[in-house]
Every structure is written in C-alpha cells, then in structure tokens.
Biopython code that builds the backbone (N, CA, C, O; Angstrom):
import numpy as np
from Bio.PDB.StructureBuilder import StructureBuilder

atoms = [
    (1, "MET", "N", (-73.156, 167.994, -6.538)),
    (1, "MET", "CA", (-71.771, 167.974, -6.950)),
    (1, "MET", "C", (-70.891, 168.312, -5.763)),
    (1, "MET", "O", (-71.287, 169.107, -4.911)),
    (2, "PRO", "N", (-69.711, 167.726, -5.689)),
    (2, "PRO", "CA", (-68.834, 167.978, -4.571)),
    (2, "PRO", "C", (-68.220, 169.359, -4.642)),
    (2, "PRO", "O", (-68.208, 169.994, -5.697)),
    (3, "GLY", "N", (-67.713, 169.817, -3.519)),
    (3, "GLY", "CA", (-66.987, 171.087, -3.504)),
    (3, "GLY", "C", (-67.720, 172.158, -2.758)),
    (3, "GLY", "O", (-68.829, 171.944, -2.269)),
    (4, "GLY", "N", (-67.104, 173.311, -2.668)),
    (4, "GLY", "CA", (-67.669, 174.434, -1.946)),
    (4, "GLY", "C", (-68.536, 175.293, -2.825)),
    (4, "GLY", "O", (-68.589, 175.126, -4.044)),
    (5, "ARG", "N", (-69.205, 176.204, -2.190)),
    (5, "ARG", "CA", (-70.116, 177.107, -2.877)),
    (5, "ARG", "C", (-69.338, 178.051, -3.772)),
    (5, "ARG", "O", (-68.282, 178.554, -3.388)),
    (6, "ALA", "N", (-69.853, 178.289, -4.948)),
    (6, "ALA", "CA", (-69.212, 179.210, -5.882)),
    (6, "ALA", "C", (-69.480, 180.641, -5.451)),
    (6, "ALA", "O", (-70.560, 180.950, -4.947)),
    (7, "GLY", "N", (-68.522, 181.496, -5.644)),
    (7, "GLY", "CA", (-68.698, 182.899, -5.309)),
    (7, "GLY", "C", (-69.758, 183.537, -6.176)),
    (7, "GLY", "O", (-69.937, 183.164, -7.336)),
    (8, "GLY", "N", (-70.459, 184.498, -5.609)),
    (8, "GLY", "CA", (-71.459, 185.236, -6.364)),
    (8, "GLY", "C", (-72.852, 184.674, -6.260)),
    (8, "GLY", "O", (-73.800, 185.327, -6.696)),
    (9, "GLY", "N", (-73.023, 183.489, -5.701)),
    (9, "GLY", "CA", (-74.349, 182.907, -5.583)),
    (9, "GLY", "C", (-74.979, 183.230, -4.256)),
    (9, "GLY", "O", (-74.330, 183.757, -3.353)),
    (10, "MET", "N", (-76.259, 182.908, -4.142)),
    (10, "MET", "CA", (-76.977, 183.099, -2.893)),
    (10, "MET", "C", (-77.370, 181.735, -2.368)),
    (10, "MET", "O", (-78.517, 181.534, -1.971)),
    (11, "GLY", "N", (-76.448, 180.803, -2.360)),
    (11, "GLY", "CA", (-76.742, 179.429, -2.002)),
    (11, "GLY", "C", (-77.418, 179.298, -0.667)),
    (11, "GLY", "O", (-77.019, 179.927, 0.314)),
    (12, "GLY", "N", (-78.456, 178.469, -0.632)),
    (12, "GLY", "CA", (-79.146, 178.163, 0.596)),
    (12, "GLY", "C", (-80.205, 179.179, 0.994)),
    (12, "GLY", "O", (-81.032, 178.871, 1.852)),
    (13, "LEU", "N", (-80.221, 180.356, 0.425)),
    (13, "LEU", "CA", (-81.163, 181.394, 0.801)),
    (13, "LEU", "C", (-82.556, 181.040, 0.311)),
    (13, "LEU", "O", (-82.760, 180.822, -0.883)),
    (14, "LEU", "N", (-83.522, 180.981, 1.232)),
    (14, "LEU", "CA", (-84.924, 180.708, 0.892)),
    (14, "LEU", "C", (-85.100, 179.460, 0.042)),
    (14, "LEU", "O", (-85.909, 179.453, -0.886)),
    (15, "GLY", "N", (-84.359, 178.412, 0.344)),
    (15, "GLY", "CA", (-84.494, 177.170, -0.398)),
    (15, "GLY", "C", (-83.696, 177.129, -1.677)),
    (15, "GLY", "O", (-83.848, 176.200, -2.470)),
    (16, "GLY", "N", (-82.839, 178.124, -1.898)),
    (16, "GLY", "CA", (-81.975, 178.119, -3.073)),
    (16, "GLY", "C", (-80.890, 177.082, -2.916)),
    (16, "GLY", "O", (-80.804, 176.403, -1.892)),
    (17, "ALA", "N", (-80.076, 176.964, -3.917)),
    (17, "ALA", "CA", (-79.045, 175.934, -3.947)),
    (17, "ALA", "C", (-77.673, 176.503, -3.631)),
    (17, "ALA", "O", (-77.392, 177.677, -3.875)),
    (18, "ASP", "N", (-76.834, 175.648, -3.087)),
    (18, "ASP", "CA", (-75.408, 175.951, -3.010)),
    (18, "ASP", "C", (-74.827, 175.537, -4.349)),
    (18, "ASP", "O", (-74.968, 174.382, -4.753)),
    (19, "VAL", "N", (-74.181, 176.450, -5.039)),
    (19, "VAL", "CA", (-73.636, 176.175, -6.360)),
    (19, "VAL", "C", (-72.132, 176.012, -6.224)),
    (19, "VAL", "O", (-71.419, 176.977, -5.948)),
    (20, "ASP", "N", (-71.649, 174.785, -6.420)),
    (20, "ASP", "CA", (-70.221, 174.542, -6.263)),
    (20, "ASP", "C", (-69.452, 174.916, -7.530)),
    (20, "ASP", "O", (-70.043, 175.188, -8.575)),
    (21, "THR", "N", (-68.163, 174.924, -7.419)),
    (21, "THR", "CA", (-67.288, 175.349, -8.511)),
    (21, "THR", "C", (-67.472, 174.493, -9.752)),
    (21, "THR", "O", (-67.484, 175.016, -10.867)),
    (22, "GLU", "N", (-67.616, 173.193, -9.578)),
    (22, "GLU", "CA", (-67.786, 172.295, -10.725)),
    (22, "GLU", "C", (-69.079, 172.601, -11.482)),
    (22, "GLU", "O", (-69.084, 172.660, -12.712)),
    (23, "ALA", "N", (-70.172, 172.793, -10.745)),
    (23, "ALA", "CA", (-71.444, 173.114, -11.383)),
    (23, "ALA", "C", (-71.358, 174.462, -12.094)),
    (23, "ALA", "O", (-71.851, 174.613, -13.211)),
    (24, "LYS", "N", (-70.738, 175.426, -11.451)),
    (24, "LYS", "CA", (-70.579, 176.761, -12.037)),
    (24, "LYS", "C", (-69.830, 176.671, -13.369)),
    (24, "LYS", "O", (-70.244, 177.276, -14.358)),
    (25, "GLU", "N", (-68.745, 175.927, -13.394)),
    (25, "GLU", "CA", (-67.948, 175.782, -14.615)),
    (25, "GLU", "C", (-68.732, 175.093, -15.718)),
    (25, "GLU", "O", (-68.657, 175.503, -16.876)),
    (26, "LEU", "N", (-69.485, 174.049, -15.377)),
    (26, "LEU", "CA", (-70.287, 173.348, -16.380)),
    (26, "LEU", "C", (-71.341, 174.269, -16.985)),
    (26, "LEU", "O", (-71.531, 174.284, -18.201)),
    (27, "LEU", "N", (-72.020, 175.030, -16.145)),
    (27, "LEU", "CA", (-73.076, 175.910, -16.642)),
    (27, "LEU", "C", (-72.524, 177.045, -17.501)),
    (27, "LEU", "O", (-73.187, 177.493, -18.437)),
    (28, "GLU", "N", (-71.339, 177.502, -17.194)),
    (28, "GLU", "CA", (-70.744, 178.592, -17.956)),
    (28, "GLU", "C", (-70.169, 178.131, -19.299)),
    (28, "GLU", "O", (-70.081, 178.921, -20.239)),
    (29, "THR", "N", (-69.779, 176.854, -19.391)),
    (29, "THR", "CA", (-69.178, 176.329, -20.615)),
    (29, "THR", "C", (-70.206, 176.306, -21.747)),
    (29, "THR", "O", (-71.260, 175.682, -21.627)),
    (30, "ASP", "N", (-69.892, 176.983, -22.827)),
    (30, "ASP", "CA", (-70.745, 177.048, -24.019)),
    (30, "ASP", "C", (-72.134, 177.637, -23.751)),
    (30, "ASP", "O", (-73.060, 177.399, -24.526)),
    (31, "ALA", "N", (-72.289, 178.390, -22.681)),
    (31, "ALA", "CA", (-73.599, 178.945, -22.319)),
    (31, "ALA", "C", (-74.174, 179.832, -23.417)),
    (31, "ALA", "O", (-75.392, 179.899, -23.581)),
    (32, "ASP", "N", (-73.319, 180.508, -24.164)),
    (32, "ASP", "CA", (-73.802, 181.401, -25.217)),
    (32, "ASP", "C", (-74.465, 180.655, -26.374)),
    (32, "ASP", "O", (-75.116, 181.273, -27.218)),
    (33, "ASP", "N", (-74.307, 179.346, -26.419)),
    (33, "ASP", "CA", (-74.916, 178.544, -27.481)),
    (33, "ASP", "C", (-76.372, 178.173, -27.176)),
    (33, "ASP", "O", (-77.038, 177.543, -27.997)),
    (34, "TYR", "N", (-76.863, 178.567, -25.993)),
    (34, "TYR", "CA", (-78.195, 178.175, -25.535)),
    (34, "TYR", "C", (-78.978, 179.400, -25.075)),
    (34, "TYR", "O", (-78.395, 180.413, -24.689)),
    (35, "THR", "N", (-80.295, 179.296, -25.119)),
    (35, "THR", "CA", (-81.140, 180.350, -24.558)),
    (35, "THR", "C", (-81.000, 180.356, -23.046)),
    (35, "THR", "O", (-80.898, 181.416, -22.430)),
    (36, "TRP", "N", (-80.993, 179.158, -22.444)),
    (36, "TRP", "CA", (-80.832, 179.005, -20.998)),
    (36, "TRP", "C", (-79.659, 178.074, -20.728)),
    (36, "TRP", "O", (-79.568, 176.997, -21.316)),
    (37, "ALA", "N", (-78.770, 178.486, -19.844)),
    (37, "ALA", "CA", (-77.651, 177.622, -19.451)),
    (37, "ALA", "C", (-78.172, 176.390, -18.723)),
    (37, "ALA", "O", (-77.553, 175.326, -18.758)),
    (38, "ALA", "N", (-79.326, 176.545, -18.058)),
    (38, "ALA", "CA", (-79.921, 175.427, -17.333)),
    (38, "ALA", "C", (-81.388, 175.727, -17.068)),
    (38, "ALA", "O", (-81.860, 176.851, -17.238)),
    (39, "ALA", "N", (-82.084, 174.694, -16.651)),
    (39, "ALA", "CA", (-83.437, 174.812, -16.123)),
    (39, "ALA", "C", (-83.400, 174.179, -14.739)),
    (39, "ALA", "O", (-82.759, 173.148, -14.538)),
    (40, "ALA", "N", (-84.089, 174.800, -13.786)),
    (40, "ALA", "CA", (-84.089, 174.305, -12.416)),
    (40, "ALA", "C", (-85.486, 174.440, -11.832)),
    (40, "ALA", "O", (-86.225, 175.362, -12.176)),
    (41, "ILE", "N", (-85.841, 173.520, -10.950)),
    (41, "ILE", "CA", (-87.150, 173.558, -10.309)),
    (41, "ILE", "C", (-87.154, 174.645, -9.240)),
    (41, "ILE", "O", (-86.323, 174.634, -8.332)),
    (42, "GLY", "N", (-88.088, 175.577, -9.351)),
    (42, "GLY", "CA", (-88.241, 176.645, -8.373)),
    (42, "GLY", "C", (-87.370, 177.857, -8.670)),
    (42, "GLY", "O", (-86.229, 177.734, -9.116)),
    (43, "ALA", "N", (-87.931, 179.016, -8.415)),
    (43, "ALA", "CA", (-87.239, 180.271, -8.696)),
    (43, "ALA", "C", (-86.003, 180.466, -7.819)),
    (43, "ALA", "O", (-85.003, 181.015, -8.283)),
    (44, "GLN", "N", (-86.055, 180.025, -6.557)),
    (44, "GLN", "CA", (-84.895, 180.197, -5.683)),
    (44, "GLN", "C", (-83.712, 179.385, -6.187)),
    (44, "GLN", "O", (-82.580, 179.869, -6.209)),
    (45, "ASN", "N", (-83.977, 178.159, -6.586)),
    (45, "ASN", "CA", (-82.935, 177.288, -7.104)),
    (45, "ASN", "C", (-82.350, 177.874, -8.393)),
    (45, "ASN", "O", (-81.132, 177.934, -8.562)),
    (46, "ALA", "N", (-83.230, 178.303, -9.291)),
    (46, "ALA", "CA", (-82.773, 178.908, -10.551)),
    (46, "ALA", "C", (-81.979, 180.179, -10.274)),
    (46, "ALA", "O", (-80.936, 180.407, -10.887)),
    (47, "ALA", "N", (-82.463, 181.000, -9.359)),
    (47, "ALA", "CA", (-81.781, 182.257, -9.040)),
    (47, "ALA", "C", (-80.384, 182.009, -8.487)),
    (47, "ALA", "O", (-79.450, 182.736, -8.827)),
    (48, "SER", "N", (-80.227, 181.007, -7.652)),
    (48, "SER", "CA", (-78.906, 180.687, -7.098)),
    (48, "SER", "C", (-77.919, 180.380, -8.209)),
    (48, "SER", "O", (-76.782, 180.851, -8.190)),
    (49, "HIS", "N", (-78.356, 179.594, -9.172)),
    (49, "HIS", "CA", (-77.479, 179.228, -10.284)),
    (49, "HIS", "C", (-77.225, 180.405, -11.220)),
    (49, "HIS", "O", (-76.114, 180.577, -11.721)),
    (50, "GLN", "N", (-78.249, 181.208, -11.454)),
    (50, "GLN", "CA", (-78.079, 182.366, -12.326)),
    (50, "GLN", "C", (-77.152, 183.395, -11.683)),
    (50, "GLN", "O", (-76.296, 183.961, -12.363)),
    (51, "LEU", "N", (-77.310, 183.644, -10.389)),
    (51, "LEU", "CA", (-76.442, 184.609, -9.715)),
    (51, "LEU", "C", (-74.999, 184.121, -9.637)),
    (51, "LEU", "O", (-74.067, 184.919, -9.728)),
    (52, "ALA", "N", (-74.814, 182.814, -9.469)),
    (52, "ALA", "CA", (-73.461, 182.267, -9.374)),
    (52, "ALA", "C", (-72.721, 182.317, -10.700)),
    (52, "ALA", "O", (-71.498, 182.447, -10.733)),
    (53, "THR", "N", (-73.477, 182.212, -11.803)),
    (53, "THR", "CA", (-72.831, 182.121, -13.115)),
    (53, "THR", "C", (-72.977, 183.373, -13.966)),
    (53, "THR", "O", (-72.157, 183.622, -14.850)),
    (54, "GLY", "N", (-74.005, 184.153, -13.707)),
    (54, "GLY", "CA", (-74.289, 185.285, -14.577)),
    (54, "GLY", "C", (-74.943, 184.873, -15.881)),
    (54, "GLY", "O", (-75.068, 185.678, -16.804)),
    (55, "GLU", "N", (-75.363, 183.612, -15.955)),
    (55, "GLU", "CA", (-75.995, 183.064, -17.161)),
    (55, "GLU", "C", (-77.491, 182.863, -16.906)),
    (55, "GLU", "O", (-77.888, 182.634, -15.763)),
    (56, "PRO", "N", (-78.337, 182.946, -17.955)),
    (56, "PRO", "CA", (-79.770, 182.760, -17.766)),
    (56, "PRO", "C", (-80.111, 181.321, -17.376)),
    (56, "PRO", "O", (-79.619, 180.364, -17.974)),
    (57, "VAL", "N", (-80.966, 181.194, -16.359)),
    (57, "VAL", "CA", (-81.428, 179.887, -15.888)),
    (57, "VAL", "C", (-82.954, 179.940, -15.794)),
    (57, "VAL", "O", (-83.518, 180.822, -15.147)),
    (58, "MET", "N", (-83.599, 178.994, -16.442)),
    (58, "MET", "CA", (-85.060, 178.926, -16.443)),
    (58, "MET", "C", (-85.561, 178.401, -15.102)),
    (58, "MET", "O", (-85.101, 177.368, -14.615)),
    (59, "ALA", "N", (-86.502, 179.123, -14.517)),
    (59, "ALA", "CA", (-87.161, 178.664, -13.294)),
    (59, "ALA", "C", (-88.413, 177.891, -13.690)),
    (59, "ALA", "O", (-89.341, 178.454, -14.270)),
    (60, "ILE", "N", (-88.434, 176.620, -13.378)),
    (60, "ILE", "CA", (-89.596, 175.784, -13.683)),
    (60, "ILE", "C", (-90.486, 175.755, -12.447)),
    (60, "ILE", "O", (-90.039, 175.388, -11.361)),
    (61, "GLY", "N", (-91.732, 176.140, -12.617)),
    (61, "GLY", "CA", (-92.685, 176.011, -11.522)),
    (61, "GLY", "C", (-92.798, 177.198, -10.597)),
    (61, "GLY", "O", (-93.452, 177.094, -9.559)),
    (62, "GLY", "N", (-92.191, 178.321, -10.924)),
    (62, "GLY", "CA", (-92.353, 179.515, -10.108)),
    (62, "GLY", "C", (-91.628, 179.465, -8.780)),
    (62, "GLY", "O", (-90.618, 178.774, -8.644)),
    (63, "PHE", "N", (-92.142, 180.199, -7.794)),
    (63, "PHE", "CA", (-91.451, 180.428, -6.528)),
    (63, "PHE", "C", (-91.120, 179.131, -5.784)),
    (63, "PHE", "O", (-89.982, 178.947, -5.352)),
    (64, "ILE", "N", (-92.091, 178.234, -5.630)),
    (64, "ILE", "CA", (-91.817, 176.994, -4.900)),
    (64, "ILE", "C", (-91.943, 175.753, -5.783)),
    (64, "ILE", "O", (-92.034, 174.633, -5.279)),
    (65, "GLY", "N", (-91.947, 175.953, -7.076)),
    (65, "GLY", "CA", (-91.958, 174.824, -7.998)),
    (65, "GLY", "C", (-93.314, 174.220, -8.252)),
    (65, "GLY", "O", (-93.393, 173.102, -8.760)),
    (66, "THR", "N", (-94.399, 174.921, -7.917)),
    (66, "THR", "CA", (-95.731, 174.341, -8.071)),
    (66, "THR", "C", (-96.564, 174.973, -9.179)),
    (66, "THR", "O", (-97.650, 174.475, -9.474)),
    (67, "ASP", "N", (-96.100, 176.047, -9.800)),
    (67, "ASP", "CA", (-96.838, 176.661, -10.910)),
    (67, "ASP", "C", (-96.631, 175.829, -12.176)),
    (67, "ASP", "O", (-95.530, 175.329, -12.409)),
    (68, "PRO", "N", (-97.667, 175.676, -12.992)),
    (68, "PRO", "CA", (-97.547, 174.856, -14.201)),
    (68, "PRO", "C", (-96.895, 175.604, -15.367)),
    (68, "PRO", "O", (-97.429, 175.622, -16.475)),
    (69, "SER", "N", (-95.764, 176.204, -15.114)),
    (69, "SER", "CA", (-95.091, 176.976, -16.155)),
    (69, "SER", "C", (-93.589, 176.715, -16.124)),
    (69, "SER", "O", (-92.976, 176.828, -15.062)),
    (70, "PRO", "N", (-92.996, 176.379, -17.225)),
    (70, "PRO", "CA", (-93.657, 176.075, -18.488)),
    (70, "PRO", "C", (-94.396, 174.748, -18.383)),
    (70, "PRO", "O", (-94.161, 173.962, -17.464)),
    (71, "THR", "N", (-95.278, 174.514, -19.321)),
    (71, "THR", "CA", (-95.949, 173.216, -19.349)),
    (71, "THR", "C", (-94.924, 172.148, -19.733)),
    (71, "THR", "O", (-93.846, 172.459, -20.240)),
    (72, "LEU", "N", (-95.271, 170.912, -19.489)),
    (72, "LEU", "CA", (-94.375, 169.821, -19.870)),
    (72, "LEU", "C", (-94.113, 169.847, -21.367)),
    (72, "LEU", "O", (-92.977, 169.658, -21.802)),
    (73, "ALA", "N", (-95.151, 170.078, -22.155)),
    (73, "ALA", "CA", (-94.979, 170.127, -23.619)),
    (73, "ALA", "C", (-94.040, 171.261, -24.028)),
    (73, "ALA", "O", (-93.195, 171.080, -24.905)),
    (74, "GLN", "N", (-94.185, 172.435, -23.395)),
    (74, "GLN", "CA", (-93.289, 173.551, -23.703)),
    (74, "GLN", "C", (-91.853, 173.203, -23.346)),
    (74, "GLN", "O", (-90.934, 173.443, -24.129)),
    (75, "PHE", "N", (-91.662, 172.632, -22.154)),
    (75, "PHE", "CA", (-90.314, 172.266, -21.715)),
    (75, "PHE", "C", (-89.698, 171.245, -22.674)),
    (75, "PHE", "O", (-88.537, 171.378, -23.061)),
    (76, "GLN", "N", (-90.462, 170.244, -23.051)),
    (76, "GLN", "CA", (-89.968, 169.228, -23.983)),
    (76, "GLN", "C", (-89.575, 169.861, -25.314)),
    (76, "GLN", "O", (-88.579, 169.461, -25.918)),
    (77, "GLN", "N", (-90.340, 170.835, -25.771)),
    (77, "GLN", "CA", (-90.017, 171.507, -27.030)),
    (77, "GLN", "C", (-88.728, 172.319, -26.891)),
    (77, "GLN", "O", (-87.900, 172.316, -27.802)),
    (78, "TYR", "N", (-88.545, 173.016, -25.763)),
    (78, "TYR", "CA", (-87.304, 173.762, -25.529)),
    (78, "TYR", "C", (-86.095, 172.828, -25.570)),
    (78, "TYR", "O", (-85.059, 173.167, -26.142)),
    (79, "VAL", "N", (-86.234, 171.660, -24.963)),
    (79, "VAL", "CA", (-85.140, 170.677, -24.978)),
    (79, "VAL", "C", (-84.898, 170.195, -26.400)),
    (79, "VAL", "O", (-83.756, 170.146, -26.858)),
    (80, "LYS", "N", (-85.972, 169.838, -27.100)),
    (80, "LYS", "CA", (-85.863, 169.357, -28.486)),
    (80, "LYS", "C", (-85.207, 170.400, -29.384)),
    (80, "LYS", "O", (-84.427, 170.063, -30.274)),
    (81, "ASP", "N", (-85.530, 171.670, -29.143)),
    (81, "ASP", "CA", (-84.976, 172.770, -29.940)),
    (81, "ASP", "C", (-83.553, 173.145, -29.523)),
    (81, "ASP", "O", (-82.947, 174.029, -30.130)),
    (82, "GLY", "N", (-83.018, 172.493, -28.505)),
    (82, "GLY", "CA", (-81.653, 172.763, -28.062)),
    (82, "GLY", "C", (-81.491, 174.098, -27.348)),
    (82, "GLY", "O", (-80.421, 174.704, -27.396)),
    (83, "LYS", "N", (-82.552, 174.559, -26.685)),
    (83, "LYS", "CA", (-82.494, 175.856, -26.012)),
    (83, "LYS", "C", (-82.012, 175.765, -24.565)),
    (83, "LYS", "O", (-81.618, 176.774, -23.980)),
    (84, "ILE", "N", (-82.041, 174.562, -23.983)),
    (84, "ILE", "CA", (-81.643, 174.363, -22.587)),
    (84, "ILE", "C", (-80.417, 173.467, -22.556)),
    (84, "ILE", "O", (-80.431, 172.364, -23.105)),
    (85, "HIS", "N", (-79.347, 173.945, -21.909)),
    (85, "HIS", "CA", (-78.098, 173.184, -21.863)),
    (85, "HIS", "C", (-78.152, 172.076, -20.816)),
    (85, "HIS", "O", (-77.829, 170.927, -21.117)),
    (86, "TYR", "N", (-78.555, 172.405, -19.592)),
    (86, "TYR", "CA", (-78.580, 171.433, -18.495)),
    (86, "TYR", "C", (-79.894, 171.511, -17.743)),
    (86, "TYR", "O", (-80.582, 172.531, -17.771)),
    (87, "PHE", "N", (-80.240, 170.405, -17.062)),
    (87, "PHE", "CA", (-81.325, 170.400, -16.088)),
    (87, "PHE", "C", (-80.684, 170.204, -14.728)),
    (87, "PHE", "O", (-79.940, 169.247, -14.515)),
    (88, "VAL", "N", (-80.975, 171.111, -13.809)),
    (88, "VAL", "CA", (-80.415, 171.035, -12.458)),
    (88, "VAL", "C", (-81.440, 170.343, -11.574)),
    (88, "VAL", "O", (-82.525, 170.876, -11.342)),
    (89, "SER", "N", (-81.102, 169.169, -11.083)),
    (89, "SER", "CA", (-81.999, 168.483, -10.154)),
    (89, "SER", "C", (-81.508, 168.749, -8.738)),
    (89, "SER", "O", (-80.309, 168.892, -8.500)),
    (90, "GLY", "N", (-82.438, 168.812, -7.815)),
    (90, "GLY", "CA", (-82.070, 169.100, -6.427)),
    (90, "GLY", "C", (-81.939, 170.584, -6.183)),
    (90, "GLY", "O", (-82.357, 171.404, -7.001)),
    (91, "GLY", "N", (-81.349, 170.923, -5.040)),
    (91, "GLY", "CA", (-81.139, 172.327, -4.743)),
    (91, "GLY", "C", (-81.801, 172.805, -3.489)),
    (91, "GLY", "O", (-82.031, 174.005, -3.335)),
    (92, "GLY", "N", (-82.117, 171.905, -2.579)),
    (92, "GLY", "CA", (-82.685, 172.348, -1.316)),
    (92, "GLY", "C", (-84.172, 172.101, -1.238)),
    (92, "GLY", "O", (-84.822, 171.767, -2.229)),
    (93, "SER", "N", (-84.701, 172.275, -0.029)),
    (93, "SER", "CA", (-86.113, 172.016, 0.190)),
    (93, "SER", "C", (-86.967, 173.095, -0.443)),
    (93, "SER", "O", (-86.513, 174.219, -0.656)),
    (94, "ARG", "N", (-88.194, 172.747, -0.739)),
    (94, "ARG", "CA", (-89.105, 173.709, -1.363)),
    (94, "ARG", "C", (-89.885, 174.495, -0.310)),
    (94, "ARG", "O", (-90.330, 175.611, -0.578)),
    (95, "LEU", "N", (-90.051, 173.937, 0.855)),
    (95, "LEU", "CA", (-90.755, 174.621, 1.927)),
    (95, "LEU", "C", (-89.875, 174.617, 3.169)),
    (95, "LEU", "O", (-89.053, 173.717, 3.343)),
    (96, "PRO", "N", (-90.041, 175.617, 4.037)),
    (96, "PRO", "CA", (-89.241, 175.624, 5.270)),
    (96, "PRO", "C", (-89.465, 174.357, 6.070)),
    (96, "PRO", "O", (-90.543, 173.765, 6.017)),
    (97, "ARG", "N", (-88.460, 173.942, 6.805)),
    (97, "ARG", "CA", (-88.565, 172.742, 7.651)),
    (97, "ARG", "C", (-89.740, 172.895, 8.603)),
    (97, "ARG", "O", (-90.031, 173.986, 9.093)),
    (98, "GLY", "N", (-90.410, 171.772, 8.852)),
    (98, "GLY", "CA", (-91.514, 171.784, 9.784)),
    (98, "GLY", "C", (-92.864, 172.101, 9.148)),
    (98, "GLY", "O", (-93.902, 171.894, 9.776)),
    (99, "ARG", "N", (-92.867, 172.597, 7.916)),
    (99, "ARG", "CA", (-94.121, 172.885, 7.222)),
    (99, "ARG", "C", (-94.416, 171.759, 6.249)),
    (99, "ARG", "O", (-93.505, 171.205, 5.633)),
    (100, "ARG", "N", (-95.673, 171.426, 6.115)),
    (100, "ARG", "CA", (-96.079, 170.381, 5.183)),
    (100, "ARG", "C", (-97.159, 170.917, 4.271)),
    (100, "ARG", "O", (-97.976, 171.750, 4.664)),
    (101, "ARG", "N", (-97.147, 170.429, 3.059)),
    (101, "ARG", "CA", (-98.220, 170.778, 2.137)),
    (101, "ARG", "C", (-99.500, 170.113, 2.612)),
    (101, "ARG", "O", (-99.483, 168.977, 3.086)),
    (102, "GLU", "N", (-100.593, 170.818, 2.482)),
    (102, "GLU", "CA", (-101.874, 170.261, 2.879)),
    (102, "GLU", "C", (-102.177, 169.018, 2.049)),
    (102, "GLU", "O", (-102.078, 169.044, 0.823)),
    (103, "GLY", "N", (-102.542, 167.938, 2.717)),
    (103, "GLY", "CA", (-102.879, 166.703, 2.040)),
    (103, "GLY", "C", (-101.661, 165.898, 1.607)),
    (103, "GLY", "O", (-101.793, 164.959, 0.822)),
    (104, "SER", "N", (-100.478, 166.249, 2.104)),
    (104, "SER", "CA", (-99.271, 165.547, 1.704)),
    (104, "SER", "C", (-98.498, 165.120, 2.930)),
    (104, "SER", "O", (-98.536, 165.789, 3.963)),
    (105, "ASP", "N", (-97.793, 164.000, 2.817)),
    (105, "ASP", "CA", (-96.932, 163.588, 3.921)),
    (105, "ASP", "C", (-95.492, 164.042, 3.692)),
    (105, "ASP", "O", (-94.601, 163.732, 4.483)),
    (106, "ARG", "N", (-95.271, 164.789, 2.591)),
    (106, "ARG", "CA", (-93.928, 165.317, 2.294)),
    (106, "ARG", "C", (-93.738, 166.667, 2.971)),
    (106, "ARG", "O", (-94.668, 167.472, 3.025)),
    (107, "PRO", "N", (-92.528, 166.920, 3.492)),
    (107, "PRO", "CA", (-92.249, 168.237, 4.071)),
    (107, "PRO", "C", (-92.208, 169.304, 2.997)),
    (107, "PRO", "O", (-91.986, 170.476, 3.300)),
]
sb = StructureBuilder()
sb.init_structure("model")
sb.init_model(0)
sb.init_chain("A")
sb.init_seg("    ")
for serial, (resi, resn, name, xyz) in enumerate(atoms, 1):
    if name == "N":
        sb.init_residue(resn, " ", resi, " ")
    sb.init_atom(name, np.array(xyz, "f"), 0.0, 1.0, " ", f" {name:<3s}", serial, name[0])
structure = sb.get_structure()
C-alpha cells in the first residue's frame, strides 16, 4: 500500500513490514468484530502490524514463516468462521539478504 510507515510499528525490523497509514486504518476498522484483525506470514510481519495497530494479528508459520501452524485446514476454518478480517500478503524478506535456504534458489 502506498504511503509512509504508521507510527507505533517496528517496520522493517528483522524482516517485519512497514505498515502505512492506509493499512493501519483498514486493520483497525471493525477489528473488534474479529478474533484477529489480520493474518500475516511470519511472526515479524505479524508483529509489525500488531504493534502498529494495537490489534491482534495471527502469525502464520512462526518466526520465518516455515512452521506448519496453523495448518491449512485450521486457517480455512478460521476464515470460514469469520475470525480473520484480512490477510496481509508481503511484508519483507523472510531471510537476511545473501542467505539462501538449503536446496532452494530463492533468497
């Protein structure tokens, strides 16, 4: 989303996201109607959004997004049950620049 980083977040720290004003406003709108204002891949990304908004954000996949939690079936059920307001895609790299996962050509 366009714009500058929202105050209160830790954008960019350890692969976290920069949370702009527009994203912050969307996540805060009607947040009390959901268990999670959003779900985001990786704990750093989720933490950036949670710190920027003060609203609960589900971290999918743990620290670097590779843990199988929640499972796909669990996540689908949370969505079906209306517990997650938004899915945040993107939010920075999962590993520091220059490092590659073993057996992968992705950074």
